[in-house]
A tleap script that builds the chain and sets N, CA, C and O, in Angstrom:
source leaprc.protein.ff14SB
mol = sequence {
  NMET THR GLU LYS VAL GLN PHE LYS HIE CYS
  PHE VAL CYS GLY PRO GLU ASN PRO ILE GLY
  LEU HIE VAL PRO ILE GLU GLU GLY ASP LYS
  LYS ALA TRP CYS ARG TRP THR ALA GLY GLU
  ASP PHE ALA GLY TYR THR ASN VAL LEU HIE
  GLY GLY ILE MET ALA SER ILE MET ASP ASP
  LEU MET ALA HIE ALA THR TYR SER LEU GLY
  ILE GLU VAL VAL THR ALA HIE LEU GLU MET
  ASP TYR LYS SER PRO ALA TYR ILE GLY ASP
  GLU LEU ASP CYS GLU ALA HIE VAL THR ASP
  VAL GLY LYS GLY ARG SER MET ARG LEU GLU
  GLY THR ILE TYR CYS GLY ASP ARG LEU VAL
  VAL GLN ALA ARG SER VAL MET VAL ILE VAL
  ALA HIE PHE GLY GLU ASP LYS CLYS
}
set mol.1.N position { 116.351 111.082 103.180 }
set mol.1.CA position { 115.898 111.307 101.673 }
set mol.1.C position { 115.715 109.893 101.370 }
set mol.1.O position { 116.546 109.016 101.612 }
set mol.2.N position { 114.512 109.718 100.796 }
set mol.2.CA position { 114.039 108.750 100.210 }
set mol.2.C position { 114.417 107.984 98.592 }
set mol.2.O position { 114.966 108.643 97.709 }
set mol.3.N position { 114.135 106.931 98.454 }
set mol.3.CA position { 114.546 106.481 97.006 }
set mol.3.C position { 113.835 107.057 95.689 }
set mol.3.O position { 112.642 106.955 95.401 }
set mol.4.N position { 114.772 107.637 95.017 }
set mol.4.CA position { 114.398 108.082 93.600 }
set mol.4.C position { 113.425 107.384 93.028 }
set mol.4.O position { 113.717 106.312 92.498 }
set mol.5.N position { 112.340 107.763 93.024 }
set mol.5.CA position { 111.094 107.243 92.067 }
set mol.5.C position { 111.536 107.705 90.682 }
set mol.5.O position { 112.199 108.724 90.488 }
set mol.6.N position { 111.130 106.905 89.779 }
set mol.6.CA position { 111.334 106.576 88.196 }
set mol.6.C position { 110.627 105.886 87.601 }
set mol.6.O position { 110.411 104.741 87.998 }
set mol.7.N position { 110.084 106.361 86.519 }
set mol.7.CA position { 109.100 105.784 85.491 }
set mol.7.C position { 110.025 106.018 84.536 }
set mol.7.O position { 110.413 107.076 84.039 }
set mol.8.N position { 110.368 104.752 84.318 }
set mol.8.CA position { 110.968 104.470 82.920 }
set mol.8.C position { 110.748 105.252 81.777 }
set mol.8.O position { 111.439 106.044 81.137 }
set mol.9.N position { 109.673 104.849 81.694 }
set mol.9.CA position { 108.929 105.338 80.347 }
set mol.9.C position { 108.288 106.774 80.310 }
set mol.9.O position { 107.740 107.103 79.258 }
set mol.10.N position { 108.308 107.685 81.394 }
set mol.10.CA position { 107.832 108.811 81.452 }
set mol.10.C position { 108.003 109.757 80.444 }
set mol.10.O position { 109.125 109.795 79.939 }
set mol.11.N position { 106.944 110.726 79.926 }
set mol.11.CA position { 107.340 111.196 78.349 }
set mol.11.C position { 108.288 112.279 78.953 }
set mol.11.O position { 109.309 112.510 78.305 }
set mol.12.N position { 108.086 112.970 80.104 }
set mol.12.CA position { 109.428 114.203 80.634 }
set mol.12.C position { 110.757 113.840 81.022 }
set mol.12.O position { 111.829 114.405 80.803 }
set mol.13.N position { 110.389 112.428 81.854 }
set mol.13.CA position { 111.801 112.716 82.381 }
set mol.13.C position { 112.462 110.945 82.159 }
set mol.13.O position { 113.568 110.646 82.611 }
set mol.14.N position { 111.780 110.153 81.578 }
set mol.14.CA position { 112.020 108.733 81.206 }
set mol.14.C position { 113.182 108.305 80.175 }
set mol.14.O position { 113.153 108.361 78.946 }
set mol.15.N position { 114.074 107.920 80.914 }
set mol.15.CA position { 115.425 107.488 80.634 }
set mol.15.C position { 115.362 106.660 79.309 }
set mol.15.O position { 116.236 106.729 78.445 }
set mol.16.N position { 113.981 105.681 79.207 }
set mol.16.CA position { 113.900 104.859 78.158 }
set mol.16.C position { 113.000 105.306 77.172 }
set mol.16.O position { 112.954 104.814 76.044 }
set mol.17.N position { 112.203 106.328 77.612 }
set mol.17.CA position { 111.158 106.591 75.983 }
set mol.17.C position { 112.129 107.374 75.071 }
set mol.17.O position { 112.944 108.218 75.444 }
set mol.18.N position { 111.811 106.787 73.335 }
set mol.18.CA position { 112.497 107.252 72.778 }
set mol.18.C position { 112.059 108.697 72.081 }
set mol.18.O position { 112.631 109.280 71.159 }
set mol.19.N position { 111.158 108.996 72.630 }
set mol.19.CA position { 110.173 110.289 72.243 }
set mol.19.C position { 110.035 111.132 73.036 }
set mol.19.O position { 109.342 112.096 72.711 }
set mol.20.N position { 110.738 111.083 74.585 }
set mol.20.CA position { 110.446 111.736 75.275 }
set mol.20.C position { 111.422 113.013 75.366 }
set mol.20.O position { 112.248 113.311 74.503 }
set mol.21.N position { 111.141 113.836 76.766 }
set mol.21.CA position { 112.181 115.302 76.945 }
set mol.21.C position { 113.456 114.547 77.395 }
set mol.21.O position { 114.523 114.936 76.920 }
set mol.22.N position { 113.458 113.625 78.163 }
set mol.22.CA position { 114.632 113.348 78.961 }
set mol.22.C position { 115.229 114.533 79.892 }
set mol.22.O position { 116.418 114.850 79.840 }
set mol.23.N position { 114.256 115.179 80.778 }
set mol.23.CA position { 114.846 115.902 81.769 }
set mol.23.C position { 115.287 115.436 82.861 }
set mol.23.O position { 114.639 114.608 83.502 }
set mol.24.N position { 116.432 115.880 83.240 }
set mol.24.CA position { 116.955 115.675 84.244 }
set mol.24.C position { 117.092 116.051 85.393 }
set mol.24.O position { 118.012 116.713 85.873 }
set mol.25.N position { 115.754 115.450 86.101 }
set mol.25.CA position { 114.944 115.842 87.438 }
set mol.25.C position { 115.854 115.702 88.437 }
set mol.25.O position { 116.384 114.591 88.431 }
set mol.26.N position { 116.347 116.691 89.586 }
set mol.26.CA position { 116.531 116.166 90.544 }
set mol.26.C position { 115.793 116.606 91.716 }
set mol.26.O position { 115.231 117.691 91.570 }
set mol.27.N position { 115.655 116.035 92.842 }
set mol.27.CA position { 114.883 116.189 93.861 }
set mol.27.C position { 115.499 116.180 95.141 }
set mol.27.O position { 116.598 115.648 95.292 }
set mol.28.N position { 114.835 116.768 96.157 }
set mol.28.CA position { 114.999 116.691 97.828 }
set mol.28.C position { 114.529 117.710 98.519 }
set mol.28.O position { 114.424 118.798 97.954 }
set mol.29.N position { 114.194 117.575 99.734 }
set mol.29.CA position { 113.542 118.560 100.564 }
set mol.29.C position { 112.551 119.402 100.329 }
set mol.29.O position { 112.526 120.628 100.439 }
set mol.30.N position { 111.343 118.292 99.836 }
set mol.30.CA position { 110.137 119.065 99.301 }
set mol.30.C position { 110.504 119.914 98.352 }
set mol.30.O position { 110.034 121.048 98.441 }
set mol.31.N position { 111.393 119.619 97.243 }
set mol.31.CA position { 111.151 120.262 95.967 }
set mol.31.C position { 111.973 119.538 95.117 }
set mol.31.O position { 112.747 118.666 95.512 }
set mol.32.N position { 111.804 119.929 93.767 }
set mol.32.CA position { 112.510 119.365 92.515 }
set mol.32.C position { 112.992 120.133 91.676 }
set mol.32.O position { 112.150 121.002 91.447 }
set mol.33.N position { 113.944 120.296 91.057 }
set mol.33.CA position { 114.644 120.964 89.951 }
set mol.33.C position { 115.336 120.500 88.448 }
set mol.33.O position { 115.958 119.441 88.365 }
set mol.34.N position { 115.156 121.429 87.248 }
set mol.34.CA position { 116.256 120.646 86.486 }
set mol.34.C position { 116.439 122.220 85.479 }
set mol.34.O position { 115.822 123.239 85.166 }
set mol.35.N position { 117.458 121.674 85.329 }
set mol.35.CA position { 118.012 122.724 83.943 }
set mol.35.C position { 117.836 122.077 82.393 }
set mol.35.O position { 118.668 121.255 82.008 }
set mol.36.N position { 117.026 122.371 81.763 }
set mol.36.CA position { 116.590 121.981 80.440 }
set mol.36.C position { 116.642 122.425 79.360 }
set mol.36.O position { 115.784 123.287 79.166 }
set mol.37.N position { 117.564 122.133 78.174 }
set mol.37.CA position { 117.282 123.045 76.790 }
set mol.37.C position { 116.567 122.375 75.803 }
set mol.37.O position { 116.880 121.329 75.236 }
set mol.38.N position { 115.655 123.013 75.658 }
set mol.38.CA position { 114.483 122.451 74.127 }
set mol.38.C position { 115.449 122.210 73.010 }
set mol.38.O position { 116.553 122.721 72.824 }
set mol.39.N position { 114.977 121.565 72.501 }
set mol.39.CA position { 115.438 120.843 71.005 }
set mol.39.C position { 114.143 121.551 69.883 }
set mol.39.O position { 113.053 122.020 70.209 }
set mol.40.N position { 114.731 121.416 68.539 }
set mol.40.CA position { 113.731 122.264 67.754 }
set mol.40.C position { 112.235 120.949 67.444 }
set mol.40.O position { 111.215 121.240 66.818 }
set mol.41.N position { 112.398 120.149 67.808 }
set mol.41.CA position { 111.288 118.956 67.849 }
set mol.41.C position { 109.925 119.263 69.055 }
set mol.41.O position { 108.835 118.693 69.016 }
set mol.42.N position { 110.331 120.258 70.034 }
set mol.42.CA position { 109.483 120.835 70.621 }
set mol.42.C position { 108.759 122.421 70.493 }
set mol.42.O position { 108.155 123.089 71.331 }
set mol.43.N position { 109.036 122.635 69.361 }
set mol.43.CA position { 108.490 124.121 69.066 }
set mol.43.C position { 106.976 123.666 68.884 }
set mol.43.O position { 106.443 122.564 68.751 }
set mol.44.N position { 106.441 125.149 68.941 }
set mol.44.CA position { 105.092 125.311 68.735 }
set mol.44.C position { 104.931 126.290 67.407 }
set mol.44.O position { 104.808 125.782 66.293 }
set mol.45.N position { 104.939 127.581 67.575 }
set mol.45.CA position { 105.032 128.362 67.073 }
set mol.45.C position { 106.702 128.348 66.215 }
set mol.45.O position { 107.469 127.500 66.670 }
set mol.46.N position { 107.265 129.234 65.030 }
set mol.46.CA position { 108.628 129.019 65.097 }
set mol.46.C position { 109.299 129.347 65.769 }
set mol.46.O position { 109.193 130.529 66.095 }
set mol.47.N position { 110.552 128.408 66.482 }
set mol.47.CA position { 111.418 129.020 67.148 }
set mol.47.C position { 111.046 129.170 68.697 }
set mol.47.O position { 111.935 129.463 69.496 }
set mol.48.N position { 109.925 128.997 69.053 }
set mol.48.CA position { 108.975 129.447 70.254 }
set mol.48.C position { 108.908 127.916 70.698 }
set mol.48.O position { 108.561 126.951 70.018 }
set mol.49.N position { 109.476 127.971 72.470 }
set mol.49.CA position { 109.054 126.338 73.099 }
set mol.49.C position { 107.313 126.088 73.189 }
set mol.49.O position { 106.587 126.911 73.745 }
set mol.50.N position { 106.837 124.940 72.609 }
set mol.50.CA position { 105.485 124.816 73.117 }
set mol.50.C position { 105.105 125.312 74.399 }
set mol.50.O position { 106.009 125.551 75.200 }
set mol.51.N position { 103.943 125.503 74.721 }
set mol.51.CA position { 103.374 125.555 76.383 }
set mol.51.C position { 103.030 124.360 76.900 }
set mol.51.O position { 103.095 124.030 78.084 }
set mol.52.N position { 102.615 123.637 75.863 }
set mol.52.CA position { 102.432 122.525 76.566 }
set mol.52.C position { 103.471 121.708 76.705 }
set mol.52.O position { 103.186 120.684 77.326 }
set mol.53.N position { 104.727 121.803 76.300 }
set mol.53.CA position { 105.999 120.924 76.913 }
set mol.53.C position { 106.323 121.686 78.204 }
set mol.53.O position { 106.489 120.987 79.204 }
set mol.54.N position { 106.446 123.117 78.339 }
set mol.54.CA position { 106.375 123.575 79.502 }
set mol.54.C position { 105.694 123.172 80.837 }
set mol.54.O position { 106.224 123.140 81.948 }
set mol.55.N position { 104.277 122.838 80.473 }
set mol.55.CA position { 103.206 122.604 81.148 }
set mol.55.C position { 103.233 121.278 81.630 }
set mol.55.O position { 102.556 121.040 82.630 }
set mol.56.N position { 104.070 120.113 80.965 }
set mol.56.CA position { 104.618 118.611 80.950 }
set mol.56.C position { 105.508 118.496 81.885 }
set mol.56.O position { 105.442 117.603 82.730 }
set mol.57.N position { 106.623 119.550 81.841 }
set mol.57.CA position { 107.918 119.393 82.429 }
set mol.57.C position { 107.053 119.829 84.239 }
set mol.57.O position { 107.087 119.099 85.230 }
set mol.58.N position { 106.434 121.077 84.138 }
set mol.58.CA position { 106.028 121.943 85.201 }
set mol.58.C position { 105.259 120.308 86.230 }
set mol.58.O position { 105.600 119.991 87.370 }
set mol.59.N position { 104.336 119.660 85.457 }
set mol.59.CA position { 103.457 118.805 86.016 }
set mol.59.C position { 104.642 117.757 86.753 }
set mol.59.O position { 104.736 117.663 87.977 }
set mol.60.N position { 105.228 117.247 86.109 }
set mol.60.CA position { 106.526 116.393 86.299 }
set mol.60.C position { 107.164 116.734 87.628 }
set mol.60.O position { 107.220 115.971 88.592 }
set mol.61.N position { 107.600 117.864 87.574 }
set mol.61.CA position { 108.850 118.693 88.658 }
set mol.61.C position { 107.623 118.324 90.010 }
set mol.61.O position { 107.846 117.566 90.954 }
set mol.62.N position { 106.579 118.946 89.812 }
set mol.62.CA position { 105.690 118.857 91.016 }
set mol.62.C position { 105.371 117.603 91.857 }
set mol.62.O position { 105.244 117.520 93.078 }
set mol.63.N position { 105.278 116.694 90.954 }
set mol.63.CA position { 105.012 115.132 91.412 }
set mol.63.C position { 106.530 114.798 91.709 }
set mol.63.O position { 106.672 113.944 92.585 }
set mol.64.N position { 107.396 115.172 91.296 }
set mol.64.CA position { 109.012 114.891 91.651 }
set mol.64.C position { 109.319 115.409 92.917 }
set mol.64.O position { 110.207 114.902 93.602 }
set mol.65.N position { 108.439 116.708 93.414 }
set mol.65.CA position { 108.758 117.249 94.793 }
set mol.65.C position { 108.202 116.382 96.051 }
set mol.65.O position { 108.599 116.317 97.214 }
set mol.66.N position { 106.875 115.587 95.211 }
set mol.66.CA position { 106.149 115.085 96.661 }
set mol.66.C position { 107.155 113.417 96.459 }
set mol.66.O position { 107.244 112.624 97.396 }
set mol.67.N position { 107.634 113.234 95.458 }
set mol.67.CA position { 108.672 112.038 95.598 }
set mol.67.C position { 109.596 112.363 96.771 }
set mol.67.O position { 109.675 111.487 97.632 }
set mol.68.N position { 110.182 113.281 96.914 }
set mol.68.CA position { 111.016 113.927 97.925 }
set mol.68.C position { 110.667 113.430 99.246 }
set mol.68.O position { 111.471 112.946 100.043 }
set mol.69.N position { 109.524 113.566 99.414 }
set mol.69.CA position { 109.028 113.082 100.452 }
set mol.69.C position { 108.308 111.856 100.607 }
set mol.69.O position { 107.325 111.699 101.331 }
set mol.70.N position { 108.789 111.100 99.971 }
set mol.70.CA position { 108.107 109.667 99.623 }
set mol.70.C position { 106.562 109.615 99.424 }
set mol.70.O position { 105.941 108.768 100.065 }
set mol.71.N position { 106.056 110.253 98.788 }
set mol.71.CA position { 104.688 110.419 98.676 }
set mol.71.C position { 104.272 110.498 97.000 }
set mol.71.O position { 104.795 111.253 96.180 }
set mol.72.N position { 103.314 109.620 96.772 }
set mol.72.CA position { 103.199 109.281 95.627 }
set mol.72.C position { 101.811 110.124 95.048 }
set mol.72.O position { 100.814 110.120 95.770 }
set mol.73.N position { 101.782 110.649 94.088 }
set mol.73.CA position { 100.521 111.964 93.990 }
set mol.73.C position { 100.188 111.714 92.326 }
set mol.73.O position { 101.069 111.299 91.573 }
set mol.74.N position { 98.897 112.001 91.885 }
set mol.74.CA position { 98.473 112.621 90.711 }
set mol.74.C position { 97.823 114.029 90.721 }
set mol.74.O position { 97.314 114.676 91.636 }
set mol.75.N position { 97.993 114.273 89.496 }
set mol.75.CA position { 97.643 115.813 89.403 }
set mol.75.C position { 96.158 115.926 89.438 }
set mol.75.O position { 95.412 115.313 88.676 }
set mol.76.N position { 95.727 116.855 90.493 }
set mol.76.CA position { 94.184 117.207 90.592 }
set mol.76.C position { 93.919 118.807 89.419 }
set mol.76.O position { 92.986 118.750 88.617 }
set mol.77.N position { 94.565 119.742 89.451 }
set mol.77.CA position { 94.736 120.530 88.990 }
set mol.77.C position { 96.093 121.607 89.084 }
set mol.77.O position { 96.621 122.222 90.010 }
set mol.78.N position { 96.327 121.495 87.749 }
set mol.78.CA position { 97.653 122.532 87.379 }
set mol.78.C position { 96.949 123.935 86.616 }
set mol.78.O position { 95.826 123.895 86.112 }
set mol.79.N position { 97.644 124.926 86.626 }
set mol.79.CA position { 97.466 126.344 86.566 }
set mol.79.C position { 98.827 126.889 86.013 }
set mol.79.O position { 99.817 127.015 86.734 }
set mol.80.N position { 98.800 127.257 84.440 }
set mol.80.CA position { 100.214 127.652 84.240 }
set mol.80.C position { 99.637 129.045 84.171 }
set mol.80.O position { 98.439 129.306 84.057 }
set mol.81.N position { 100.871 130.117 84.275 }
set mol.81.CA position { 100.792 131.682 84.049 }
set mol.81.C position { 102.183 131.908 83.692 }
set mol.81.O position { 103.236 132.149 84.282 }
set mol.82.N position { 101.608 131.666 81.982 }
set mol.82.CA position { 102.885 132.178 80.843 }
set mol.82.C position { 103.347 133.713 80.835 }
set mol.82.O position { 102.643 134.571 80.302 }
set mol.83.N position { 104.537 134.006 81.439 }
set mol.83.CA position { 105.052 135.453 81.394 }
set mol.83.C position { 105.594 135.826 80.235 }
set mol.83.O position { 105.150 136.877 79.773 }
set mol.84.N position { 106.650 135.127 79.462 }
set mol.84.CA position { 107.276 135.253 78.646 }
set mol.84.C position { 107.531 134.319 77.939 }
set mol.84.O position { 107.581 133.193 78.434 }
set mol.85.N position { 107.716 134.483 76.855 }
set mol.85.CA position { 108.181 133.347 75.700 }
set mol.85.C position { 109.460 132.470 75.641 }
set mol.85.O position { 110.363 133.118 75.112 }
set mol.86.N position { 109.783 131.443 75.936 }
set mol.86.CA position { 110.514 130.266 75.917 }
set mol.86.C position { 110.984 129.985 74.446 }
set mol.86.O position { 110.115 129.630 73.650 }
set mol.87.N position { 112.418 130.123 73.964 }
set mol.87.CA position { 113.019 129.692 72.541 }
set mol.87.C position { 113.465 128.815 72.648 }
set mol.87.O position { 114.039 128.511 73.694 }
set mol.88.N position { 113.366 127.752 71.243 }
set mol.88.CA position { 114.351 126.677 71.520 }
set mol.88.C position { 116.006 127.116 71.228 }
set mol.88.O position { 116.462 127.872 70.371 }
set mol.89.N position { 116.583 126.459 72.117 }
set mol.89.CA position { 117.767 126.554 72.381 }
set mol.89.C position { 117.995 126.880 73.843 }
set mol.89.O position { 118.866 126.342 74.527 }
set mol.90.N position { 116.844 128.129 74.418 }
set mol.90.CA position { 116.792 128.606 75.379 }
set mol.90.C position { 117.329 127.615 76.674 }
set mol.90.O position { 116.572 126.672 76.906 }
set mol.91.N position { 118.466 127.710 77.484 }
set mol.91.CA position { 118.404 127.063 78.504 }
set mol.91.C position { 117.716 127.335 79.891 }
set mol.91.O position { 118.023 128.344 80.526 }
set mol.92.N position { 116.477 126.141 80.520 }
set mol.92.CA position { 115.864 127.056 81.228 }
set mol.92.C position { 115.841 126.167 82.542 }
set mol.92.O position { 115.950 124.943 82.601 }
set mol.93.N position { 115.666 127.115 83.633 }
set mol.93.CA position { 115.744 126.826 85.009 }
set mol.93.C position { 114.333 126.497 85.470 }
set mol.93.O position { 113.380 127.268 85.365 }
set mol.94.N position { 114.289 125.094 86.068 }
set mol.94.CA position { 112.727 124.749 86.526 }
set mol.94.C position { 113.019 124.309 87.762 }
set mol.94.O position { 113.916 123.564 88.157 }
set mol.95.N position { 111.847 125.053 88.514 }
set mol.95.CA position { 111.745 124.671 90.119 }
set mol.95.C position { 110.376 124.714 90.489 }
set mol.95.O position { 109.538 125.599 90.314 }
set mol.96.N position { 110.265 123.167 91.242 }
set mol.96.CA position { 108.649 123.056 91.736 }
set mol.96.C position { 108.908 122.935 93.610 }
set mol.96.O position { 109.962 122.492 94.067 }
set mol.97.N position { 107.881 123.360 94.400 }
set mol.97.CA position { 108.112 122.949 95.734 }
set mol.97.C position { 106.464 122.921 96.233 }
set mol.97.O position { 105.426 123.376 95.752 }
set mol.98.N position { 106.760 122.239 97.300 }
set mol.98.CA position { 105.478 121.491 98.255 }
set mol.98.C position { 105.263 123.179 98.951 }
set mol.98.O position { 106.230 123.819 99.364 }
set mol.99.N position { 103.712 123.758 98.979 }
set mol.99.CA position { 104.036 124.506 99.747 }
set mol.99.C position { 102.777 124.076 100.989 }
set mol.99.O position { 102.547 124.572 102.092 }
set mol.100.N position { 102.310 123.261 100.451 }
set mol.100.CA position { 101.210 122.799 101.712 }
set mol.100.C position { 100.681 121.300 101.603 }
set mol.100.O position { 100.149 120.895 100.570 }
set mol.101.N position { 100.878 120.414 102.852 }
set mol.101.CA position { 100.624 119.088 102.629 }
set mol.101.C position { 99.273 119.300 104.036 }
set mol.101.O position { 99.233 119.457 105.257 }
set mol.102.N position { 98.300 119.166 102.819 }
set mol.102.CA position { 96.662 119.567 103.260 }
set mol.102.C position { 96.283 118.260 104.164 }
set mol.102.O position { 96.963 117.236 104.223 }
set mol.103.N position { 95.061 118.502 104.852 }
set mol.103.CA position { 94.510 117.453 105.787 }
set mol.103.C position { 93.994 116.442 104.467 }
set mol.103.O position { 93.885 116.782 103.289 }
set mol.104.N position { 93.788 115.434 104.920 }
set mol.104.CA position { 93.039 114.077 103.725 }
set mol.104.C position { 94.181 113.809 102.795 }
set mol.104.O position { 95.154 113.217 103.261 }
set mol.105.N position { 94.182 114.145 101.633 }
set mol.105.CA position { 94.961 113.803 100.635 }
set mol.105.C position { 95.262 114.490 99.371 }
set mol.105.O position { 95.565 114.096 98.245 }
set mol.106.N position { 95.038 115.950 100.057 }
set mol.106.CA position { 95.438 116.763 98.686 }
set mol.106.C position { 96.907 117.839 99.223 }
set mol.106.O position { 97.001 118.332 100.347 }
set mol.107.N position { 97.645 117.961 98.416 }
set mol.107.CA position { 99.036 118.653 98.608 }
set mol.107.C position { 99.038 119.909 97.628 }
set mol.107.O position { 98.543 119.851 96.502 }
set mol.108.N position { 99.636 121.047 98.154 }
set mol.108.CA position { 99.644 122.426 97.092 }
set mol.108.C position { 101.155 122.793 96.945 }
set mol.108.O position { 102.034 122.973 97.787 }
set mol.109.N position { 101.149 122.841 95.558 }
set mol.109.CA position { 102.876 122.924 95.045 }
set mol.109.C position { 102.394 124.295 94.407 }
set mol.109.O position { 101.282 124.750 94.139 }
set mol.110.N position { 104.132 124.921 94.229 }
set mol.110.CA position { 104.203 126.450 93.207 }
set mol.110.C position { 105.535 125.710 92.564 }
set mol.110.O position { 106.235 124.760 92.913 }
set mol.111.N position { 105.529 126.486 91.617 }
set mol.111.CA position { 106.586 125.988 90.611 }
set mol.111.C position { 107.045 127.372 89.598 }
set mol.111.O position { 106.161 128.183 89.318 }
set mol.112.N position { 108.216 127.546 89.168 }
set mol.112.CA position { 108.874 128.505 88.329 }
set mol.112.C position { 109.712 127.866 87.275 }
set mol.112.O position { 110.428 126.926 87.622 }
set mol.113.N position { 109.715 128.317 85.839 }
set mol.113.CA position { 110.643 128.458 84.764 }
set mol.113.C position { 111.379 129.578 84.455 }
set mol.113.O position { 110.669 130.533 84.142 }
set mol.114.N position { 112.742 129.813 84.435 }
set mol.114.CA position { 113.351 130.650 84.704 }
set mol.114.C position { 114.313 131.031 82.824 }
set mol.114.O position { 114.589 130.021 82.177 }
set mol.115.N position { 114.482 131.649 82.545 }
set mol.115.CA position { 115.637 131.637 81.641 }
set mol.115.C position { 116.392 132.438 81.863 }
set mol.115.O position { 116.104 133.559 81.444 }
set mol.116.N position { 117.539 132.291 82.519 }
set mol.116.CA position { 118.073 133.311 83.041 }
set mol.116.C position { 117.900 134.057 83.965 }
set mol.116.O position { 118.154 133.503 85.034 }
set mol.117.N position { 117.413 135.614 84.106 }
set mol.117.CA position { 116.982 136.384 85.171 }
set mol.117.C position { 114.996 136.204 84.466 }
set mol.117.O position { 114.094 136.649 85.175 }
set mol.118.N position { 114.759 135.722 83.483 }
set mol.118.CA position { 113.636 136.273 83.080 }
set mol.118.C position { 112.485 135.098 83.150 }
set mol.118.O position { 112.490 133.989 82.616 }
set mol.119.N position { 111.229 135.889 84.222 }
set mol.119.CA position { 110.490 134.634 84.180 }
set mol.119.C position { 109.833 134.226 83.210 }
set mol.119.O position { 109.479 135.117 82.439 }
set mol.120.N position { 109.425 132.832 82.863 }
set mol.120.CA position { 108.769 132.591 81.916 }
set mol.120.C position { 107.548 131.894 82.279 }
set mol.120.O position { 106.558 132.226 81.627 }
set mol.121.N position { 107.390 131.010 83.164 }
set mol.121.CA position { 106.479 130.444 84.058 }
set mol.121.C position { 105.857 130.645 85.274 }
set mol.121.O position { 106.468 129.868 86.007 }
set mol.122.N position { 105.029 131.198 85.943 }
set mol.122.CA position { 104.690 130.759 87.349 }
set mol.122.C position { 103.714 129.577 87.202 }
set mol.122.O position { 103.030 129.438 86.188 }
set mol.123.N position { 103.660 128.517 88.513 }
set mol.123.CA position { 102.626 127.563 88.027 }
set mol.123.C position { 102.287 127.592 89.788 }
set mol.123.O position { 102.941 127.953 90.767 }
set mol.124.N position { 100.967 127.032 89.594 }
set mol.124.CA position { 100.249 126.428 91.234 }
set mol.124.C position { 99.685 124.690 90.785 }
set mol.124.O position { 99.349 124.343 89.653 }
set mol.125.N position { 99.706 124.020 91.727 }
set mol.125.CA position { 98.716 122.878 91.322 }
set mol.125.C position { 98.094 122.014 92.732 }
set mol.125.O position { 98.569 122.238 93.845 }
set mol.126.N position { 97.207 121.214 92.560 }
set mol.126.CA position { 96.868 120.437 93.634 }
set mol.126.C position { 97.111 119.171 92.959 }
set mol.126.O position { 96.720 118.662 91.908 }
set mol.127.N position { 97.954 118.801 93.990 }
set mol.127.CA position { 98.011 117.291 93.930 }
set mol.127.C position { 97.275 116.429 94.684 }
set mol.127.O position { 96.840 116.790 95.778 }
set mol.128.N position { 97.049 115.181 94.187 }
set mol.128.CA position { 95.943 114.290 95.447 }
set mol.128.C position { 96.928 112.762 95.460 }
set mol.128.O position { 97.423 112.166 94.503 }
set mol.129.N position { 96.969 112.425 96.982 }
set mol.129.CA position { 98.085 111.386 97.109 }
set mol.129.C position { 97.015 110.163 96.560 }
set mol.129.O position { 95.796 110.080 96.412 }
set mol.130.N position { 98.377 109.126 96.314 }
set mol.130.CA position { 97.653 107.839 96.034 }
set mol.130.C position { 98.295 106.564 96.245 }
set mol.130.O position { 99.511 106.592 96.438 }
set mol.131.N position { 97.607 105.276 96.244 }
set mol.131.CA position { 98.522 104.516 96.800 }
set mol.131.C position { 99.690 104.199 95.489 }
set mol.131.O position { 99.598 104.574 94.320 }
set mol.132.N position { 100.706 103.448 96.078 }
set mol.132.CA position { 101.979 103.326 95.109 }
set mol.132.C position { 101.451 102.469 93.883 }
set mol.132.O position { 100.645 101.546 93.756 }
set mol.133.N position { 102.369 103.282 92.945 }
set mol.133.CA position { 102.176 103.422 91.264 }
set mol.133.C position { 102.684 101.450 91.355 }
set mol.133.O position { 102.028 100.576 90.787 }
set mol.134.N position { 103.823 101.209 92.111 }
set mol.134.CA position { 104.418 99.775 91.999 }
set mol.134.C position { 104.832 100.251 90.489 }
set mol.134.O position { 104.668 101.354 89.967 }
set mol.135.N position { 105.596 98.716 89.803 }
set mol.135.CA position { 106.767 98.974 88.847 }
set mol.135.C position { 105.519 99.590 87.642 }
set mol.135.O position { 104.300 99.736 87.722 }
set mol.136.N position { 106.640 99.871 86.427 }
set mol.136.CA position { 106.270 100.663 85.612 }
set mol.136.C position { 105.276 99.318 84.765 }
set mol.136.O position { 105.428 98.096 84.748 }
set mol.137.N position { 104.389 100.104 84.211 }
set mol.137.CA position { 103.395 98.550 83.950 }
set mol.137.C position { 102.993 99.275 81.928 }
set mol.137.O position { 102.926 100.447 81.556 }
set mol.138.N position { 102.839 98.125 81.196 }
set mol.138.CA position { 102.758 98.396 79.618 }
set mol.138.C position { 101.316 98.950 79.360 }
set mol.138.O position { 100.965 99.251 78.218 }
savepdb mol mol.pdb
quit
């Protein structure tokens, strides 16, 4: 396993972002996962988790799945199918995994968000491999 990539001020997973989500992402073996509970600051409609927050989490999880292979990427395409709502206070189980390392610089991934047994989101993405990001930039 490679050393975990971490961007300290990432909106989704960065521990030093004062307005971030602070999602505790784990990664390994071509996948990434987390369990996270949304606070009321992340609502769209009253008591409903904003879909953009779920898209941000899925985007970050998919990148972390590639980091487990020692590969850094940027998102070329992210597709989200919202199957049911997630509510503020719901404990969400989120997972993403690499499905294909294409020829050239592209990778394909899939992911899900569940609340208990209820499917909330199915997602797919195409990521593009990039050179090392280096240290956090201001």
